[in-house]
C-alpha positions as CSV (number, residue, x, y, z in Angstrom):
1,P,23.5,11.3,26.2
2,A,24.6,10.9,22.6
3,R,28.5,11.4,23.0
4,A,27.8,8.8,25.8
5,A,26.2,6.6,23.5
6,A,29.1,6.8,21.2
7,A,31.4,6.3,23.9
8,L,29.6,3.4,24.8
9,D,29.9,1.8,21.5
10,A,33.3,2.6,20.7
11,D,34.9,1.5,24.1
12,A,32.5,-0.9,25.8
13,A,30.9,-2.7,22.9
14,P,31.3,-6.5,22.0
15,A,32.1,-7.1,18.6
16,P,29.4,-7.9,16.0
17,P,28.5,-11.7,16.1
18,A,30.8,-13.7,14.0
19,A,32.2,-17.2,13.7
20,A,32.9,-17.6,17.8
21,A,29.6,-15.7,18.4
22,A,27.5,-18.1,16.7
23,A,28.7,-20.8,18.4
24,V,26.7,-20.0,21.0
25,E,24.4,-17.3,19.8
26,N,22.9,-19.9,17.2
27,A,23.5,-23.0,18.6
28,S,21.4,-26.5,18.9
29,A,21.4,-27.6,22.3
30,A,23.3,-30.6,20.6
31,E,26.0,-28.1,19.4
32,L,26.3,-26.4,22.3
33,A,26.9,-30.1,24.2
34,R,29.4,-30.9,21.8
35,A,31.2,-27.7,22.1
36,A,31.3,-28.1,25.8
37,E,32.6,-31.3,25.5
38,E,35.7,-30.2,24.1
39,H,36.4,-27.4,26.6
40,A,35.3,-29.3,29.7
41,P,37.4,-31.5,31.8
42,A,37.0,-35.3,31.6
43,A,34.2,-36.8,32.9
44,E,35.4,-38.0,36.4
45,E,37.1,-34.7,37.0
46,E,33.3,-32.8,37.4
47,E,31.4,-32.2,40.2
48,P,27.6,-32.0,39.7
49,A,25.9,-28.5,39.8
50,G,24.3,-27.8,43.2
51,E,26.6,-30.0,45.6
52,S,28.3,-26.8,47.3
53,A,31.0,-28.5,49.3
54,P,32.6,-30.7,46.7
55,A,32.5,-27.1,44.5
56,A,34.4,-25.2,47.2
57,A,36.8,-27.8,47.8
58,A,37.3,-27.4,43.8
59,S,38.1,-24.1,44.1
60,A,40.3,-24.4,46.8
61,E,42.2,-27.1,45.2
62,Q,42.5,-25.0,42.0
63,P,42.6,-21.2,43.4
64,M,44.0,-19.8,39.7
65,G,42.6,-22.9,37.2
66,G,39.5,-22.9,35.4
67,Q,36.6,-25.1,34.5
68,A,34.3,-24.7,31.7
69,A,30.8,-23.9,32.0
70,P,28.4,-27.1,31.0
71,A,26.5,-26.3,28.3
72,E,23.2,-26.8,29.3
73,E,23.7,-23.9,31.8
74,V,24.7,-21.6,29.5
75,L,22.1,-22.7,26.8
76,R,19.3,-22.3,29.9
77,R,20.0,-18.6,30.7
78,R,18.5,-15.4,29.6
79,N,19.5,-11.8,30.5
80,L,17.1,-9.1,29.7
81,A,17.4,-5.0,29.8
82,I,14.4,-3.1,30.0
83,I,14.2,0.3,28.2
84,A,11.8,3.1,28.3
85,H,10.7,6.4,28.6
86,P,9.9,7.2,32.2
87,D,6.4,6.3,32.6
88,A,5.6,4.1,29.9
89,G,5.3,1.0,32.5
90,K,9.0,-0.3,32.4
91,T,8.5,-1.4,36.1
92,T,5.4,-2.5,36.1
93,L,6.1,-4.9,33.4
94,T,9.2,-5.9,35.3
95,E,6.9,-6.9,38.3
96,K,4.6,-9.0,36.2
97,L,7.5,-10.9,34.3
98,L,8.3,-11.9,38.0
99,L,4.6,-13.0,38.6
100,Y,4.4,-15.0,36.2
101,G,7.6,-16.4,36.9
102,G,6.9,-17.4,40.1
103,A,9.4,-15.0,41.9
104,I,6.7,-13.3,43.6
105,Q,3.0,-13.9,44.6
106,Q,1.7,-10.5,44.2
107,A,2.9,-7.6,41.8
108,G,3.7,-4.3,43.4
109,A,2.9,-0.9,42.0
110,V,5.3,1.7,41.2
111,R,3.4,4.2,43.6
112,A,1.6,2.6,46.4
113,R,-1.3,4.2,46.7
114,R,-3.0,1.8,49.2
115,S,-1.8,0.6,52.2
116,S,-3.1,-3.0,51.1
117,Q,-1.3,-2.7,47.8
118,K,2.3,-3.8,47.5
119,A,5.6,-1.7,46.4
120,A,7.5,-2.7,43.4
121,T,10.0,-5.4,43.9
122,S,12.3,-3.7,41.6
123,D,11.8,-0.4,43.3
124,W,13.3,-0.9,46.4
125,M,14.9,2.3,47.6
126,A,12.7,4.1,49.8
127,L,13.3,7.8,47.7
128,E,12.3,5.4,44.0
129,Q,9.1,3.9,46.4
130,E,8.1,7.6,47.2
131,R,8.6,9.5,43.9
132,G,7.5,6.5,42.0
133,I,10.8,6.5,39.3
134,S,13.2,3.9,38.9
135,I,16.7,5.6,40.0
136,T,19.0,2.3,39.8
137,S,19.4,-0.5,37.7
138,T,18.5,-3.4,39.6
139,V,18.7,-7.4,39.1
140,L,16.2,-9.9,39.3
141,T,16.9,-13.4,39.0
142,F,14.1,-16.4,38.5
143,E,13.4,-19.4,37.4
144,Y,10.5,-20.1,34.7
145,A,10.3,-23.1,32.4
146,G,13.6,-24.5,32.9
147,H,15.0,-21.3,32.0
148,L,17.3,-19.2,34.4
149,I,16.2,-15.8,33.5
150,N,18.2,-12.4,34.7
151,I,16.3,-9.4,34.1
152,L,18.0,-6.2,34.5
153,D,15.7,-3.3,35.2
154,T,17.0,-0.1,34.1
155,P,15.9,3.5,35.5
156,G,14.2,5.7,32.7
157,H,14.9,9.0,33.7
158,Q,17.2,10.7,31.5
159,D,19.3,11.9,34.7
160,F,20.5,8.5,35.2
161,S,21.4,7.4,31.9
162,E,24.9,6.7,32.7
163,D,23.7,3.8,34.5
164,T,21.3,2.2,31.6
165,Y,24.7,2.2,29.2
166,R,26.3,0.7,31.8
167,T,23.5,-1.8,32.2
168,L,23.0,-2.4,28.6
169,A,27.3,-3.6,28.6
170,A,26.1,-6.8,30.5
171,A,22.7,-7.3,28.7
172,D,22.6,-9.9,26.1
173,N,19.0,-8.9,25.1
174,A,16.8,-6.3,25.5
175,V,13.2,-5.2,25.4
176,M,12.4,-1.9,24.3
177,L,8.7,-1.1,26.3
178,I,6.8,1.5,24.2
179,D,3.4,3.8,25.9
180,A,0.7,2.9,22.9
181,A,-0.8,6.1,23.5
182,K,2.4,7.9,22.6
183,G,4.5,5.6,20.3
184,L,8.7,6.6,20.3
185,E,10.1,8.8,23.3
186,P,12.8,10.9,23.6
187,Q,14.3,8.8,26.0
188,T,13.7,5.3,24.1
189,R,14.6,6.5,21.2
190,K,18.5,7.4,23.1
191,L,18.6,3.8,24.4
192,F,17.3,1.9,21.6
193,E,20.5,3.6,19.4
194,V,22.5,2.0,22.1
195,C,21.2,-1.1,21.6
196,Q,21.7,-0.9,17.8
197,M,25.5,0.1,18.3
198,R,26.0,-2.5,20.5
199,K,24.1,-5.2,18.0
200,L,21.8,-6.1,21.1
201,P,18.6,-8.2,19.7
202,A,15.8,-6.4,20.9
203,C,12.2,-7.3,21.0
204,T,9.4,-4.4,21.4
205,F,6.6,-4.8,24.0
206,I,4.1,-1.8,23.1
207,N,2.2,-1.5,26.4
208,K,-1.2,0.6,27.6
209,M,-3.5,-1.1,24.6
210,D,-6.1,-1.1,27.7
211,R,-5.9,2.8,27.0
212,D,-6.8,4.6,23.8
213,A,-3.7,4.3,21.4
214,K,-2.6,4.9,18.4
215,N,-3.3,2.4,15.2
216,A,-0.9,-0.6,15.7
217,F,0.3,-0.1,11.9
218,E,1.1,3.2,12.6
219,L,3.2,2.6,15.9
220,C,5.1,-0.5,13.6
221,D,5.9,2.1,11.2
222,E,7.0,4.8,13.4
223,I,9.7,2.3,14.3
224,E,10.6,1.0,11.2
225,E,11.5,4.8,10.0
226,E,13.0,5.6,13.1
227,Y,15.3,3.0,13.3
228,K,15.6,1.6,9.7
229,I,14.9,-1.8,11.2
230,E,11.9,-4.6,10.4
231,T,9.2,-5.5,12.5
232,Y,7.7,-8.5,12.8
233,P,4.6,-8.1,14.9
234,M,4.4,-11.5,16.9
235,C,1.2,-11.0,18.5
236,W,-1.2,-8.8,17.0
237,P,-4.0,-6.7,19.4
238,I,-7.5,-7.0,19.6
239,G,-9.0,-3.6,20.2
240,D,-7.6,-0.9,22.0
241,G,-9.2,0.8,25.3
242,D,-12.2,-0.8,26.9
243,R,-12.3,-2.9,23.7
244,F,-8.9,-4.6,24.4
245,R,-9.8,-8.1,24.2
246,G,-6.4,-9.3,23.9
247,V,-3.8,-10.7,21.0
248,Y,-3.5,-13.2,18.3
249,H,-0.6,-14.9,18.0
250,R,1.0,-14.9,14.4
251,R,3.0,-18.0,14.4
252,E,0.8,-20.2,15.9
253,N,-2.1,-18.9,14.4
254,K,-4.6,-18.5,17.6
255,V,-6.4,-15.7,19.4
256,F,-5.5,-15.2,23.4
257,L,-8.5,-14.0,25.2
258,Y,-8.2,-12.3,28.9
259,S,-10.1,-11.1,31.2
260,R,-9.0,-8.1,33.3
261,A,-7.1,-9.3,36.6
262,E,-7.0,-7.9,40.0
263,R,-4.3,-5.5,40.2
264,G,-1.4,-7.5,41.0
265,K,-2.5,-11.1,40.4
266,K,-2.4,-13.1,37.3
267,A,-5.0,-12.7,34.4
268,Q,-7.3,-15.3,33.9
269,E,-7.2,-17.2,30.6
270,M,-10.5,-17.2,29.0
271,G,-9.1,-19.9,26.7
272,E,-7.1,-20.0,23.2
273,L,-9.0,-20.4,20.1
274,E,-7.9,-21.0,16.7
275,L,-8.6,-17.9,14.4
276,D,-10.7,-19.6,12.1
277,D,-13.3,-20.6,15.6
278,E,-16.6,-20.3,15.3
279,R,-17.0,-19.2,18.5
280,L,-14.6,-16.5,17.9
281,P,-16.9,-13.7,16.4
282,G,-19.4,-14.2,19.3
283,L,-16.7,-13.4,22.4
284,I,-14.7,-10.4,20.8
285,G,-17.9,-9.0,18.8
286,E,-18.6,-9.0,15.2
287,E,-16.6,-5.6,14.6
288,L,-13.5,-6.5,16.3
289,F,-13.6,-10.1,14.7
290,N,-14.1,-8.6,11.1
291,Q,-11.3,-6.1,11.9
292,L,-8.9,-8.7,13.2
293,I,-9.2,-10.9,10.0
294,E,-8.7,-7.9,7.7
295,D,-5.3,-7.1,9.7
296,V,-4.1,-10.7,9.7
297,E,-4.5,-10.4,5.8
298,I,-2.9,-7.2,5.0
299,I,0.4,-8.3,7.6
300,K,0.8,-11.4,5.6
301,E,0.4,-9.3,2.5
302,I,2.9,-7.0,3.2
303,G,4.7,-8.0,6.6
304,H,7.8,-9.5,7.2
305,E,8.6,-13.0,7.5
306,F,10.5,-13.9,11.0
307,S,14.2,-14.3,10.7
308,I,16.2,-15.8,14.2
309,E,19.0,-14.5,12.0
310,K,18.1,-10.9,11.5
311,Y,16.8,-10.4,15.2
312,L,19.9,-11.8,16.7
313,S,22.0,-9.1,14.4
314,G,19.7,-6.4,15.7
315,D,18.0,-6.0,12.3
316,Q,14.6,-7.4,12.9
317,T,12.4,-6.6,16.1
318,P,9.6,-9.1,17.2
319,V,6.3,-6.6,18.3
320,F,4.2,-7.5,20.8
321,F,1.2,-5.7,22.1
322,G,-0.5,-6.2,25.4
323,S,-1.0,-4.4,29.4
324,A,1.3,-4.8,31.5
325,M,-0.8,-3.5,34.4
326,N,-3.6,-5.8,33.4
327,N,-1.5,-8.4,32.2
328,F,-3.0,-8.9,28.7
329,G,0.0,-10.4,26.7
330,V,3.1,-10.6,29.2
331,E,3.4,-14.3,29.6
332,L,2.9,-14.5,26.0
333,F,6.0,-12.4,25.3
334,L,7.9,-14.4,28.3
335,K,7.6,-17.8,26.4
336,E,8.4,-16.3,23.1
337,F,11.3,-14.7,24.3
338,L,12.9,-17.8,26.2
339,T,12.2,-19.1,22.6
340,I,14.3,-16.6,20.8
341,G,16.4,-14.7,23.2
342,R,20.3,-15.3,23.2
343,P,21.7,-17.1,25.2
344,P,24.8,-15.7,27.0
345,A,27.7,-14.5,23.8
346,P,31.1,-14.1,23.4
347,R,32.7,-10.7,24.4
348,A,35.8,-8.9,22.5
349,S,38.7,-8.4,24.8
350,T,41.1,-5.8,24.1
351,K,43.6,-8.2,22.5
352,D,41.5,-8.5,19.6
353,S,39.9,-11.8,20.7
354,Q,37.0,-13.1,21.7
355,I,36.3,-15.2,24.8
356,T,33.5,-17.4,24.4
357,P,31.0,-18.6,27.3
358,L,32.6,-22.2,27.1
359,D,36.1,-21.2,27.6
360,D,38.1,-23.2,30.2
361,C,39.2,-19.9,32.4
362,F,36.8,-17.7,34.5
363,S,36.0,-14.4,33.4
364,G,33.6,-11.6,34.3
365,F,33.2,-7.6,34.5
366,V,32.3,-5.2,36.6
367,F,29.2,-2.8,35.3
368,K,27.6,-1.4,38.8
369,L,28.8,-0.7,42.0
370,Q,25.8,-0.1,45.1
371,A,26.7,1.0,48.6
372,N,24.3,0.2,51.1
373,M,21.6,-2.4,49.6
374,N,21.4,-3.0,53.5
375,P,22.0,0.0,55.2
376,K,22.4,-1.8,58.6
377,H,25.4,-3.9,57.8
378,R,26.9,-0.8,55.5
379,D,28.0,-3.3,52.7
380,R,29.4,-2.2,49.3
381,L,28.6,-4.6,46.4
382,A,29.8,-5.0,43.0
383,F,27.8,-6.5,40.1
384,I,30.3,-8.6,38.3
385,R,28.6,-10.2,34.8
386,I,30.0,-13.8,34.0
387,V,31.2,-14.3,30.8
388,S,33.2,-17.4,30.5
389,G,33.8,-20.5,32.7
390,T,32.5,-21.5,36.1
391,F,32.4,-19.3,39.1
392,Q,32.7,-21.5,42.3
393,K,32.6,-19.7,46.0
394,G,36.2,-18.8,47.3
395,M,38.2,-18.8,43.8
396,K,40.8,-16.8,43.7
397,V,41.2,-14.1,40.4
398,S,43.3,-11.9,39.1
399,H,42.3,-8.2,38.4
400,N,43.2,-6.9,35.3
401,R,44.4,-3.0,36.9
402,M,46.5,-5.0,39.0
403,P,48.8,-7.4,37.6
404,G,49.7,-9.8,40.5
405,K,47.3,-8.9,42.9
406,E,45.0,-12.1,43.5
407,I,41.9,-11.5,45.1
408,S,39.7,-14.3,46.9
409,L,35.7,-14.3,46.5
410,T,34.7,-15.8,49.6
411,R,31.4,-14.0,50.1
412,P,29.4,-14.4,46.6
413,Q,25.7,-13.5,46.2
414,R,23.2,-13.8,43.9
415,L,20.8,-10.6,43.5
416,F,16.9,-10.1,43.7
417,A,16.6,-6.3,44.2
418,S,17.7,-5.5,47.5
419,D,17.6,-9.1,49.1
420,R,20.5,-11.4,48.3
421,E,21.5,-14.9,49.1
422,S,25.0,-16.7,48.9
423,V,25.9,-18.7,46.1
424,E,28.0,-21.8,45.4
425,L,28.2,-21.9,41.7
426,A,27.5,-19.5,38.7
427,Y,27.9,-19.7,35.0
428,P,27.9,-17.6,31.9
429,G,25.2,-15.0,31.9
430,D,24.8,-14.8,35.5
431,V,25.2,-11.7,37.5
432,V,26.9,-11.8,41.1
433,G,27.4,-9.6,43.9
434,L,30.8,-9.4,45.6
435,N,31.7,-7.6,48.3
436,N,33.7,-4.7,47.2
437,P,36.7,-3.5,49.9
438,G,37.1,-1.0,47.6
439,V,39.0,-2.7,44.5
440,F,37.1,-2.7,42.0
441,S,35.5,0.2,39.8
442,I,33.0,-0.3,37.2
443,G,34.9,-1.6,33.8
444,D,37.2,-3.9,35.6
445,T,37.9,-7.3,34.8
446,I,38.7,-10.5,36.9
447,Y,39.9,-13.5,35.5
448,T,41.9,-16.9,35.8
449,G,44.8,-18.3,33.9
450,S,47.9,-17.1,33.1
451,D,46.8,-14.9,30.3
452,R,45.8,-11.8,31.1
453,I,42.5,-10.7,29.8
454,S,40.6,-7.5,30.0
455,F,37.4,-6.5,28.9
456,P,36.7,-3.0,27.1
457,G,36.3,-0.7,29.7
458,I,33.0,0.9,30.6
459,P,33.8,4.9,30.8
460,S,32.3,8.0,33.0
461,F,30.9,10.0,31.1
462,S,31.2,14.1,30.9
463,P,29.1,15.6,33.2
464,E,27.1,18.7,32.7
465,L,26.2,20.3,36.2
466,F,28.4,20.9,39.0
467,A,27.9,21.7,42.8
468,Y,30.2,21.8,46.3
469,I,28.1,19.8,48.7
470,R,29.0,20.9,52.1
471,N,28.0,19.5,55.6
472,P,26.9,22.1,58.2
473,N,27.3,20.1,61.1
474,P,31.0,19.5,62.0
475,S,30.4,16.8,64.7
476,K,28.6,14.5,61.5
477,Y,32.1,15.2,59.5
478,K,33.2,11.7,59.8
479,N,30.1,10.2,58.5
480,F,29.8,12.8,56.0
481,K,33.2,11.5,54.6
482,K,32.5,8.2,54.7
483,G,29.1,8.8,52.9
484,I,30.4,10.5,50.0
485,S,33.1,8.2,49.6
486,Q,31.1,5.1,49.2
487,L,28.3,6.9,47.1
488,L,30.7,8.2,44.9
489,Q,32.1,4.5,44.7
490,E,28.8,3.8,43.2
491,G,29.4,6.3,39.9
492,A,26.0,7.7,39.6
493,V,27.8,11.4,40.4
494,Q,31.7,12.0,40.1
495,M,33.7,13.9,42.3
496,L,36.4,16.2,41.8
497,R,38.7,19.0,43.7
498,A,40.4,22.0,42.4
499,R,43.9,21.0,42.4
500,A,45.2,22.2,45.0
501,D,42.7,20.7,47.1
502,Q,44.5,18.1,49.1
503,G,40.9,17.4,50.6
504,A,40.5,19.8,52.9
505,E,37.7,22.2,51.3
506,D,34.6,21.2,49.9
507,P,33.9,18.5,47.3
508,L,33.0,19.4,43.9
509,L,30.2,17.2,42.9
510,A,29.5,16.6,39.1
511,A,26.3,14.9,37.3
512,V,24.5,14.3,34.3
513,G,20.9,15.6,36.5
514,Q,19.6,17.4,38.7
515,L,17.7,14.5,40.3
516,Q,21.8,12.8,40.6
517,F,22.2,15.5,43.3
518,D,19.0,15.1,45.0
519,V,19.3,11.2,45.4
520,V,22.9,12.1,46.9
521,Q,21.5,14.3,49.7
522,R,18.7,12.0,50.3
523,R,20.8,8.6,50.6
524,L,23.0,10.7,52.8
525,K,20.4,11.6,55.5
526,D,18.6,8.1,55.1
527,E,21.8,5.9,55.3
528,Y,24.5,8.1,57.2
529,S,22.2,10.4,59.0
530,V,24.1,13.7,57.6
531,D,22.3,16.8,56.5
532,S,24.0,18.6,53.4
533,S,23.8,21.8,51.4
534,L,24.9,22.3,47.6
535,E,26.3,25.9,46.0
536,V,25.9,24.9,42.4
537,V,28.9,26.8,40.2
538,G,28.3,27.7,36.8
539,Y,30.3,25.0,34.5
540,S,28.4,22.8,32.0
541,I,31.1,20.9,30.1
542,A,34.1,18.8,31.7
543,R,37.2,17.4,29.7
544,W,39.6,14.8,30.7
545,V,43.3,15.7,29.4
546,V,44.8,12.4,28.4
547,G,47.8,13.4,26.2
548,P,50.1,14.4,24.7
549,G,52.4,12.0,26.4
550,Q,52.0,10.0,30.0
551,D,52.8,12.8,32.3
552,L,49.5,14.4,32.3
553,W,50.1,17.3,34.3
554,E,52.9,18.4,32.0
555,A,51.1,18.2,29.2
556,L,48.6,20.4,30.7
557,D,51.3,23.0,32.4
558,S,53.2,23.3,29.0
559,R,50.7,25.2,27.5
560,G,51.0,28.5,30.0
561,K,48.3,29.5,31.5
562,L,44.4,29.2,30.4
563,F,41.8,31.5,30.7
564,N,38.1,31.1,31.2
565,V,39.1,27.2,32.5
566,F,38.6,25.7,35.9
567,V,41.6,23.2,36.4
568,A,40.6,20.3,38.8
569,K,41.3,16.9,39.1
570,D,39.1,13.5,39.8
571,R,39.3,10.8,42.8
572,W,42.5,9.6,40.7
573,E,44.6,13.0,40.7
574,R,44.0,13.2,36.9
575,P,43.5,16.9,35.5
576,V,40.0,18.0,34.5
577,L,39.0,21.2,32.9
578,L,35.5,22.5,33.4
579,F,34.3,25.0,30.9
580,K,31.6,27.1,30.8
581,N,30.0,27.1,27.7
582,Q,30.7,25.6,24.3
583,W,32.7,29.0,23.0
584,T,35.2,28.8,25.7
585,L,36.1,24.6,25.1
586,N,36.4,25.9,21.4
587,Q,38.8,28.6,21.7
588,L,40.7,26.7,24.4
589,V,41.0,23.9,21.5
590,E,42.1,26.2,18.7
591,E,44.6,28.1,20.8
592,H,46.0,24.7,22.2
593,P,45.3,22.1,19.4
594,E,48.0,19.8,20.6
595,L,46.4,19.4,24.3
596,E,44.5,16.2,23.9
597,L,40.9,15.9,25.4
598,A,38.3,13.3,26.1
599,P,34.7,13.8,27.2
600,W,35.0,10.6,29.2
601,S,37.1,8.6,31.4
602,F,38.1,5.6,32.6
603,A,39.4,3.9,35.5
604,P,43.5,3.7,35.7
605,I,45.4,0.5,34.8
606,E,48.3,-0.2,37.2
607,E,51.6,-1.1,35.4
608,D,53.1,-4.6,35.8
609,N,55.5,-5.0,38.3
C-alpha cells in the first residue's frame, strides 16, 4: 500500500493549487460567472440546461467541438470521497448523508439483522450485504440545498485499497472518518497520506460519540502529531457514550441538541441554543455545561483559527464530532461541507498544462470499470469523471490511447449505487457511466477538440498473492472464459499467463489480498453460474519490465537465463517477472542493474497512425 500511494502521487495526482486552479477553487460565484462569460459561446448559441432534445441536436451538429460548462453549474457541484478503517462507520455515514439529502427515505444498515431493516444503499452487491463490508467503490449522486453532490463511497478493507486509490484520483474533497474510541487506525493513516500527497482538502468526522470515546482534545492532538497539519474543531462534542447530548458549533456559537432517532430515520432536533442561553444547563446538566464552557475557553485560547486557504491546500482539517448511526452531527457536517468544500478543480495534463472546468473542450478520465451492475443484461460500465466542458448525450470524443479513433457516447447514465438513469447533460465534477465495449481501461482520457489531452494514468499496482483459477466443469468453459474476461477488466484483480501460454492454459490471478480472490469466485458463481477452484502459487512480488529500449522482450531475453524467477505476461503481452521474496528480487537487480523494472503498470498507448 505504501508503494501504491507513492505511485498514485507520482503518476496520477493533480498539481497543487496554483493560479489556474485558484480561479475555480477559491472563486466567488461572481468571479466564476465572469470567467464563464469569457469562455462560453455567445448567448444566442447557448441552450438552457434540461432541454434534452436541443442538447442532443447540438452535440450532433458539433460532434468533435466543445462547449464550456456554465459557471453556476460548476460552482454548485461538490464531490466527496469517504475514507476510513473498516468498521469506523463509513457506509453508515454515507447512508445518513443520503437520508438528509432526501435521496432515500430510510437509511440502511451494513448488516440487515431484521427483515424490516433495510440494507445499505451503497453496498449493493449480495456479498457486501452478507459480509457487512464494502467491496467496491460506489457513486451516489443527489441534490441538497441547491447543490449537486457526488459521494464516492470507497471500500475500507485493505484488500481493496487499489479501488480506493483509484477513486481518490477522481475526488476533489475527502472526509476522514475516525472511530472515537479507537482514534487513528492503520488503513485510515494510509488513505489520509494519499489525500495529503494529492493535496486534497479533507474534513474529519469523529464518529460513534454515542459510545465511550477518547478525550476530544486527545483525538485532535493525535491527528496533528500524525499528519503535521492543523485541526479546527468546527463542532465540539457535549459528552460521550450515554451522556452524549449534541454538539457546539464554534463558528455559529450555538449548541445543537438532538434526541436519539429511530434507526434509519432523521434525528429529531430539540432546537439550537446560544451558548449563553439560560436554559442550556438544565437541558444538558450542570456538569456537562461546565465542562463545555471550560472546553470552549481552552479552544479559543490555544486552538487554531479557521483558514479556508489552509483547508483548500490540505494544511488544515476541520473536525466534526457525531454519531452517524444515531444521526448526531451528520446534517451539520453536510451543511458546513457545502460552504467550505472545493468545487470541481483543474487537473494537470501530461503536457504540463492545466485543464480547467471552464475550458471550452470536453475532457474526462476513466477511474473505475464495473461489470454486471445489472446481471440480467451482462453490462460493462466505465465510470468517467468529467474534468472540463459540457458533456452531451450522443457526442463524439477522441481517446488518448487510440489516436484517430472517434467514440460515440450514445447511452450515458447517471449513477446511484446500482441504480441508473439516462443523462442528457453533465458538467465538471459529475460522474457518468458509459457502456464499455472493451475500449476503456482505467486511467484512459476522452476529450473533444483538435488538441490531444491526456491526464496522468492511474496505475495497476504490484500484486502480492498469486493463484491459478480453474473451471472444473468443461461444459461451462464458455461462461467461465467470459466471466473471467469481464471481471478482470474491472482491475480488481489482474490476470497473468505464462510466457508460452497462448490462452489454452489456466489463467494466473494476481491480487493484493485474499478477499479479492473470494470476490472473483463468488461473482463467477452468482453472475455467470460457474464454479471455480484456486491453486495458490508461492510468489509474493511482481515487477514489470519497462526497459531499456522499446522492445521489452528483447530487453529481457538479452540478459540470458534468469534464475529463481517466473516469467509471465500481462493482458497486453508485456513481460512480468514474479519473485518468491525480496531476496530473489534484490539478487536479480544486482546481477542485471541495467534491466528496468517497475512495481506498477499502465495501459499501453497506441502510436499515431
